[in-house]
C-alpha positions as CSV (number, residue, x, y, z in Angstrom):
1,M,63.4,-17.0,210.8
2,S,62.1,-17.4,214.3
3,L,59.9,-14.7,215.8
4,S,62.4,-14.1,218.6
5,L,65.3,-13.5,216.2
6,L,63.2,-11.2,214.1
7,L,62.2,-9.2,217.2
8,I,65.9,-8.9,218.3
9,Y,66.8,-7.6,214.8
10,L,64.0,-5.0,214.7
11,V,64.6,-3.9,218.3
12,S,68.3,-3.3,217.6
13,Q,67.3,-1.0,214.6
14,F,64.8,0.7,216.8
15,G,67.4,1.3,219.5
16,I,69.7,3.0,217.0
17,C,67.0,5.5,216.1
18,I,66.1,6.2,219.8
19,Y,69.8,7.0,220.4
20,V,70.0,9.2,217.3
21,S,66.9,11.1,218.3
22,K,68.9,12.8,221.1
23,K,70.8,14.7,218.3
24,I,67.6,16.1,216.7
25,Q,67.2,19.7,217.8
26,N,65.3,21.2,214.8
27,Q,63.6,20.4,211.6
28,E,66.8,20.6,209.6
29,D,68.2,17.8,211.8
30,F,65.1,15.7,211.4
31,L,64.7,16.1,207.6
32,I,68.3,16.4,206.2
33,A,70.6,15.3,209.2
34,G,72.0,18.8,209.6
35,R,73.8,18.7,206.2
36,S,76.7,17.0,207.8
37,L,77.2,13.5,206.3
38,G,80.2,12.2,204.3
39,T,80.6,9.9,201.3
40,P,80.4,6.4,203.0
41,L,77.1,7.0,204.6
42,I,75.5,8.9,201.7
43,S,76.7,6.3,199.2
44,L,75.3,3.3,201.2
45,S,72.1,5.2,202.0
46,L,71.4,6.0,198.3
47,F,72.0,2.3,197.4
48,A,69.9,1.0,200.3
49,T,67.1,3.4,199.6
50,W,66.8,2.3,195.9
51,F,67.5,-1.4,196.6
52,G,64.2,-2.5,198.0
53,A,61.4,-4.9,197.3
54,E,61.6,-4.3,193.5
55,T,65.0,-6.0,193.3
56,C,65.0,-8.5,196.2
57,I,61.5,-9.8,195.5
58,G,59.6,-8.1,192.7
59,S,62.2,-8.0,189.9
60,S,63.8,-11.4,190.6
61,A,60.3,-12.9,190.3
62,E,59.8,-11.1,187.0
63,V,63.1,-12.3,185.6
64,F,62.2,-15.8,186.8
65,K,59.0,-15.7,184.7
66,S,60.1,-13.7,181.6
67,G,63.9,-13.3,181.6
68,L,65.7,-10.0,181.5
69,S,62.8,-8.3,179.5
70,G,60.6,-8.8,182.6
71,S,62.6,-6.4,184.7
72,R,64.8,-3.8,183.1
73,A,64.3,-1.3,185.9
74,D,66.5,-3.3,188.3
75,P,69.4,-3.0,188.4
76,F,70.0,-1.4,185.0
77,G,67.5,1.4,184.8
78,Y,68.1,2.7,188.4
79,C,71.8,2.4,188.0
80,I,71.7,4.8,185.0
81,C,69.4,7.0,187.1
82,L,71.9,7.3,189.9
83,I,74.7,8.2,187.4
84,L,72.5,11.0,185.9
85,I,71.8,12.3,189.4
86,G,75.5,12.7,189.9
87,L,75.9,14.4,186.6
88,F,73.0,16.8,186.5
89,I,71.1,17.0,189.7
90,A,73.4,16.8,192.7
91,P,75.8,19.6,191.9
92,K,73.0,22.0,191.1
93,I,70.6,21.5,194.0
94,W,73.1,21.0,196.8
95,N,74.3,24.6,196.5
96,K,70.8,26.0,197.0
97,E,70.5,24.9,200.7
98,Y,66.9,23.7,200.4
99,L,65.3,21.5,202.9
100,T,63.1,19.7,200.4
101,L,62.7,19.4,196.6
102,A,59.5,21.4,196.8
103,D,61.6,24.4,198.1
104,L,63.0,24.5,194.5
105,Y,59.6,25.0,193.0
106,A,58.7,27.7,195.5
107,A,62.0,29.6,194.7
108,K,61.9,29.2,190.9
109,F,58.1,29.2,190.2
110,G,55.9,30.1,193.1
111,K,53.7,28.8,195.9
112,N,51.0,27.2,193.7
113,T,53.6,25.1,191.9
114,E,55.1,24.2,195.2
115,K,51.8,23.0,196.7
116,L,50.8,20.9,193.7
117,A,54.3,19.3,193.5
118,V,54.0,18.3,197.1
119,C,50.8,16.5,196.4
120,I,52.2,14.7,193.3
121,L,55.5,13.7,195.0
122,S,53.8,12.6,198.2
123,L,51.2,10.4,196.5
124,S,53.9,8.8,194.2
125,A,56.1,8.1,197.2
126,L,53.3,6.6,199.2
127,I,52.4,4.1,196.4
128,W,56.1,3.2,196.5
129,A,56.0,2.7,200.2
130,A,53.0,0.5,199.9
131,A,55.0,-1.8,197.6
132,Q,57.7,-2.1,200.3
133,L,55.1,-2.8,203.0
134,R,53.5,-5.5,200.9
135,A,56.9,-7.1,200.3
136,F,57.8,-6.8,204.1
137,G,54.6,-8.7,204.8
138,Q,55.6,-11.4,202.3
139,V,59.0,-11.9,203.9
140,V,57.8,-11.9,207.5
141,S,54.9,-14.3,206.6
142,S,57.2,-16.7,204.8
143,T,59.8,-16.9,207.5
144,T,57.6,-16.8,210.7
145,H,54.3,-18.3,209.5
146,I,52.5,-15.1,210.5
147,P,49.6,-14.4,208.0
148,V,50.6,-11.8,205.4
149,D,47.9,-9.3,206.4
150,L,49.0,-9.4,210.1
151,A,52.6,-9.2,209.1
152,M,51.9,-6.1,207.0
153,F,50.1,-4.5,210.0
154,L,53.0,-5.3,212.4
155,S,55.5,-3.9,210.0
156,F,53.4,-0.8,209.6
157,V,53.4,-0.3,213.4
158,F,57.1,-0.9,213.7
159,V,58.1,1.4,210.9
160,V,56.1,4.3,212.3
161,G,57.9,4.0,215.6
162,Y,61.2,3.5,213.9
163,V,61.0,6.6,211.8
164,I,59.5,9.2,214.2
165,Y,62.4,8.8,216.5
166,G,65.5,8.8,214.2
167,G,64.5,11.2,211.4
168,L,66.8,11.2,208.4
169,L,70.0,10.8,210.5
170,G,68.7,7.6,212.1
171,D,67.5,6.5,208.6
172,I,70.9,7.0,207.0
173,I,72.9,5.4,209.8
174,T,70.6,2.3,209.7
175,D,70.7,2.4,205.9
176,G,74.5,1.9,206.1
177,I,74.0,-1.2,208.3
178,Q,71.2,-2.5,206.2
179,A,73.1,-2.0,202.9
180,I,75.9,-4.2,204.3
181,V,73.5,-6.8,205.6
182,I,71.6,-7.2,202.3
183,S,74.8,-7.3,200.3
184,L,76.3,-10.0,202.5
185,G,72.9,-11.9,202.5
186,L,72.6,-11.9,198.7
187,M,76.3,-12.9,198.3
188,T,75.9,-15.7,200.8
189,L,72.8,-17.1,198.9
190,F,74.6,-16.7,195.6
191,Y,77.6,-18.6,196.9
192,F,75.6,-21.6,198.3
193,I,73.6,-21.9,195.1
194,F,76.8,-21.7,193.0
195,K,78.4,-24.3,195.2
196,S,75.4,-26.7,195.2
197,T,74.9,-26.4,191.4
198,P,77.8,-28.0,189.5
199,D,76.5,-26.9,186.2
200,F,75.7,-23.3,187.4
201,L,77.8,-21.6,184.7
202,T,76.4,-24.0,182.1
203,L,72.9,-23.2,183.0
204,L,73.7,-19.5,182.7
205,S,75.5,-19.8,179.4
206,E,72.7,-21.9,177.9
207,Q,70.0,-19.4,178.6
208,T,67.9,-18.9,175.5
209,T,68.2,-15.7,173.5
210,D,64.7,-14.7,174.6
211,R,65.5,-14.9,178.3
212,L,68.8,-13.0,177.9
213,S,67.2,-10.3,175.8
214,F,66.0,-7.0,177.1
215,I,63.6,-7.0,174.3
216,S,60.2,-8.7,174.5
217,K,58.8,-10.0,171.3
218,E,55.4,-8.5,172.1
219,E,56.9,-5.0,172.5
220,S,57.2,-2.3,169.9
221,L,60.1,0.1,169.8
222,F,58.0,2.8,171.6
223,E,56.9,0.4,174.4
224,R,60.6,-0.6,174.9
225,M,61.6,3.1,175.1
226,D,58.8,3.8,177.6
227,R,59.8,0.9,179.9
228,W,63.4,2.1,180.1
229,S,62.4,5.8,180.5
230,I,60.2,5.1,183.6
231,P,63.0,3.9,186.0
232,I,65.6,6.3,184.5
233,F,63.6,9.5,184.3
234,G,60.6,8.7,186.4
235,S,62.9,8.3,189.5
236,L,65.4,11.1,188.7
237,V,63.7,13.7,190.9
238,T,62.3,12.3,194.1
239,Q,62.3,13.7,197.6
240,E,63.9,10.5,199.0
241,L,66.9,11.0,196.8
242,I,67.1,14.8,197.1
243,S,67.1,14.6,200.9
244,R,70.3,12.5,200.8
245,I,71.9,14.9,198.4
246,L,71.0,17.8,200.7
247,A,72.3,15.9,203.8
248,S,75.7,15.7,202.2
249,K,78.3,18.0,203.8
250,S,79.5,19.2,200.4
251,S,78.6,19.2,196.7
252,K,81.6,16.9,195.9
253,V,80.3,14.4,198.5
254,A,76.8,14.4,196.9
255,V,78.2,13.8,193.4
256,R,80.8,11.2,194.4
257,S,78.2,9.3,196.5
258,S,75.8,9.1,193.5
259,Y,78.5,7.4,191.4
260,I,79.6,5.0,194.1
261,A,75.9,4.1,194.8
262,A,75.5,3.3,191.1
263,L,78.5,1.0,191.2
264,I,77.3,-0.8,194.3
265,Y,73.8,-1.1,192.8
266,I,74.9,-2.7,189.6
267,L,77.1,-5.2,191.4
268,I,74.7,-6.3,194.1
269,G,71.6,-5.8,192.0
270,S,72.8,-8.2,189.4
271,L,72.8,-11.1,191.9
272,P,69.0,-11.6,192.2
273,V,68.7,-11.0,188.4
274,I,71.2,-13.9,187.7
275,L,69.4,-16.1,190.2
276,G,66.1,-15.3,188.5
277,L,67.5,-16.2,185.1
278,I,68.5,-19.8,186.2
279,G,65.6,-20.1,188.6
280,P,63.4,-22.3,186.4
281,E,66.2,-24.9,186.2
282,I,67.0,-25.0,189.9
283,I,63.6,-24.7,191.6
284,S,60.0,-25.5,190.9
285,I,57.4,-22.9,192.0
286,K,53.6,-23.0,191.7
287,D,51.9,-20.5,189.5
288,G,50.9,-17.4,191.5
289,S,53.8,-17.9,194.0
290,E,56.5,-16.1,192.0
291,E,56.6,-13.2,194.4
292,Q,58.1,-15.5,196.9
293,F,60.8,-16.8,194.5
294,I,63.9,-15.5,196.3
295,I,62.5,-16.6,199.7
296,L,61.8,-20.1,198.5
297,L,65.2,-20.2,196.9
298,S,66.9,-19.3,200.2
299,K,64.9,-22.0,202.0
300,K,66.0,-24.6,199.5
301,Y,69.7,-23.8,199.3
302,L,70.8,-22.0,202.5
303,P,71.7,-24.0,205.7
304,A,69.0,-23.6,208.4
305,V,71.4,-21.7,210.6
306,L,71.8,-19.0,207.8
307,M,68.1,-18.6,207.0
308,P,67.6,-16.0,209.8
309,I,70.5,-14.0,208.5
310,F,69.1,-13.9,204.9
311,S,65.6,-13.1,206.1
312,G,67.1,-10.3,208.1
313,A,68.9,-9.1,205.0
314,L,65.6,-8.9,203.0
315,I,64.0,-7.1,205.9
316,S,66.9,-4.7,205.9
317,A,66.4,-3.8,202.2
318,L,62.7,-3.2,202.8
319,L,63.2,-1.1,205.9
320,A,65.8,1.1,204.2
321,T,63.3,2.0,201.5
322,I,60.2,2.4,203.7
323,D,61.7,4.7,206.3
324,S,63.3,6.9,203.6
325,I,59.9,7.3,201.9
326,L,58.1,8.2,205.1
327,I,60.7,10.8,206.0
328,A,60.4,12.2,202.4
329,V,56.7,12.6,202.6
330,S,56.9,14.0,206.1
331,G,59.3,16.7,204.9
332,L,57.1,17.7,201.9
333,L,53.8,17.8,203.8
334,S,55.1,19.4,207.0
335,H,57.8,21.8,205.8
336,N,56.1,22.9,202.6
337,F,52.4,22.7,203.6
338,L,51.4,22.3,207.2
339,I,54.0,24.4,209.0
340,P,53.6,27.5,206.8
341,K,49.8,27.0,206.8
342,L,49.7,26.8,210.6
343,G,52.3,29.5,211.1
344,I,54.5,27.3,213.3
345,K,57.7,29.0,214.4
346,N,59.0,26.9,217.3
347,E,61.6,24.3,216.2
348,K,60.3,21.6,218.6
349,A,56.8,22.1,217.3
350,K,58.1,21.8,213.7
351,V,59.8,18.5,214.6
352,L,56.6,17.3,216.3
353,T,54.5,18.2,213.2
354,S,56.9,16.2,211.0
355,R,56.6,13.2,213.2
356,V,52.8,13.4,213.2
357,V,52.9,13.5,209.4
358,V,55.0,10.3,209.4
359,I,52.2,8.5,211.2
360,A,49.6,9.7,208.8
361,A,51.7,8.9,205.7
362,A,52.4,5.4,207.0
363,T,48.7,4.8,207.5
364,V,47.9,5.7,203.9
365,A,50.7,3.5,202.6
366,Y,49.5,0.6,204.7
367,L,45.9,0.9,203.2
368,L,47.3,1.1,199.7
369,A,49.4,-2.1,200.4
370,I,46.3,-4.0,201.6
371,F,44.2,-3.2,198.5
372,S,47.0,-3.6,195.8
373,D,47.3,-6.6,193.4
374,S,51.1,-7.0,193.4
375,I,54.4,-5.4,194.3
376,Y,55.6,-4.8,190.8
377,S,52.3,-3.2,189.7
378,L,52.6,-0.7,192.6
379,L,56.2,0.1,191.6
380,E,55.3,0.9,188.0
381,I,52.4,3.2,189.1
382,A,54.6,5.0,191.5
383,S,57.4,5.6,189.0
384,A,55.1,7.0,186.3
385,Y,52.4,8.9,188.3
386,G,52.7,12.6,187.6
387,T,56.5,12.4,187.3
388,S,56.6,13.7,183.7
389,G,55.6,17.2,184.8
390,I,57.8,17.0,187.9
391,L,60.8,16.1,185.8
392,V,60.3,18.9,183.3
393,V,59.7,21.6,186.0
394,T,62.6,20.4,188.1
395,L,65.1,20.5,185.3
396,F,64.1,23.9,184.1
397,G,64.0,25.1,187.7
398,L,67.6,23.9,188.3
399,W,69.1,25.1,185.0
400,T,67.3,28.3,184.2
401,K,66.2,31.6,185.8
402,P,62.9,31.9,187.8
403,H,59.7,31.6,185.9
404,K,56.1,32.5,186.4
405,D,54.1,30.4,188.9
406,S,51.4,29.7,186.2
407,I,53.9,28.0,183.9
408,G,55.1,25.5,186.5
409,L,51.6,24.9,187.8
410,A,50.1,24.3,184.3
411,T,53.0,21.9,183.4
412,L,52.4,19.8,186.5
413,I,48.7,19.6,185.8
414,V,49.5,18.5,182.2
415,G,51.8,15.8,183.6
416,V,49.2,14.4,186.0
417,I,46.6,14.2,183.2
418,C,48.7,13.0,180.3
419,T,50.1,9.7,181.5
420,P,46.8,8.1,182.5
421,L,45.1,9.7,179.5
422,Y,47.7,8.3,177.0
423,E,47.8,4.9,178.7
424,Y,44.1,4.1,179.4
425,V,42.1,6.3,177.0
426,F,44.3,6.6,173.9
427,K,46.3,3.4,174.7
428,F,49.6,4.8,173.5
429,E,52.5,2.4,173.3
430,A,54.7,4.8,175.3
431,P,52.4,6.8,177.6
432,F,55.1,8.0,180.1
433,L,57.6,9.1,177.4
434,C,54.8,10.8,175.4
435,S,53.7,12.6,178.6
436,V,57.3,13.9,179.2
437,I,57.5,15.2,175.6
438,T,54.1,16.8,176.0
439,C,55.1,18.5,179.2
440,L,58.3,19.7,177.7
441,I,56.6,21.2,174.6
442,F,53.8,22.7,176.8
443,F,56.4,24.3,179.1
444,L,58.4,25.8,176.2
445,V,55.3,27.1,174.4
446,R,54.1,28.8,177.6
447,L,57.5,30.2,178.3
448,I,57.8,31.7,174.8
449,T,54.3,33.1,175.0
450,E,54.9,34.8,178.3
451,N,58.2,36.2,177.1
452,H,56.6,37.5,174.0
453,R,53.8,39.1,176.0
454,Q,56.3,40.8,178.3
455,T,58.2,42.1,175.3
456,S,55.1,43.4,173.5
457,H,53.6,45.0,176.7
458,P,56.5,46.0,178.9
459,V,55.6,47.1,182.4
């Protein structure tokens, strides 16, 4: 992709956000698009937000190396996650009229639970954003010959400007465009590889049992369960997702959009997985270059005139995820922490605060991207970090009456401690799943204890 074409593409996205910025009058407009969006935009945005570096680059590379067992998260785990969101999360949280997920914790537990949840959700999201920035640098570097580090820096600068103007409304509108672009890009690549490989179906049908299996021989049953639970349950309650649910104009739109997004995800997300499966038979890649598998594949099989379009498609997928994360972190830190702390009442000042937080969040994500080892390692950390406590507290918050602040706060602390403790100290085979179970038991024990105390010593 020539630098001039890349700039044209990025400037067009930037222009959309500048235009949309005129519609932003208050923090509700900036963070959840005024709760006014319909099914098409929400569906495409949910798909585009989830469909980032982990599918286009990270997961296809893992499938190339190890077969289906290398990447169960995409598209299978996240597809199941979207279905569960439609079933259990969307219809409950939309009716509460929150601005962020952390508002739920403040309403159902208390301010201490809210503040700790903000820290956990923000850090997890920033690790996720770092993976997307790293992938963005890989794509730009491979298609323009700009060094990866410089490409990451330039993408960081662009994304900051891109997000602070458009807010969630600009994010979702461009998500719709980006979802269409990435879908067309992957379908085009798939078509040309299929056309250029007469034995394509034979190669696919002759895959070994090991490569077609979701089960790795080195894994135990508990390890297998853990690797499935991380994408399904670890991503079930995130601010990026909840902001789109809250931006829907009705509960029915939120639920319907989750199911449609799941359908699009499994259809489009299967394409890079299939290409990863037959990859070793159709392209030779040096060890250590697997993260560029999908890019090298496009260079080999796509006509030169279509390469800029496919590169733009990959960039679209990455932008859709990065900007969503930065808006999510901005909402949590500004609305649930800084604005109450500083006592800001003016709506313009609230929007300005949210935009300043976007800059700070992007800077942290950029630094994490520079010092990380790989895209996929970042994604696994992001999905598992502290989310066991978040999951338990969110589900109880949605489906039960308000509880004491101390119960939510303690459960979140247990969630933050347990996963790394189980994984690195005790070396459990299923650290995330064990952490979820621990948090669930801890929450129930604390709840029973508190209820018993209130019964024994009524006020």
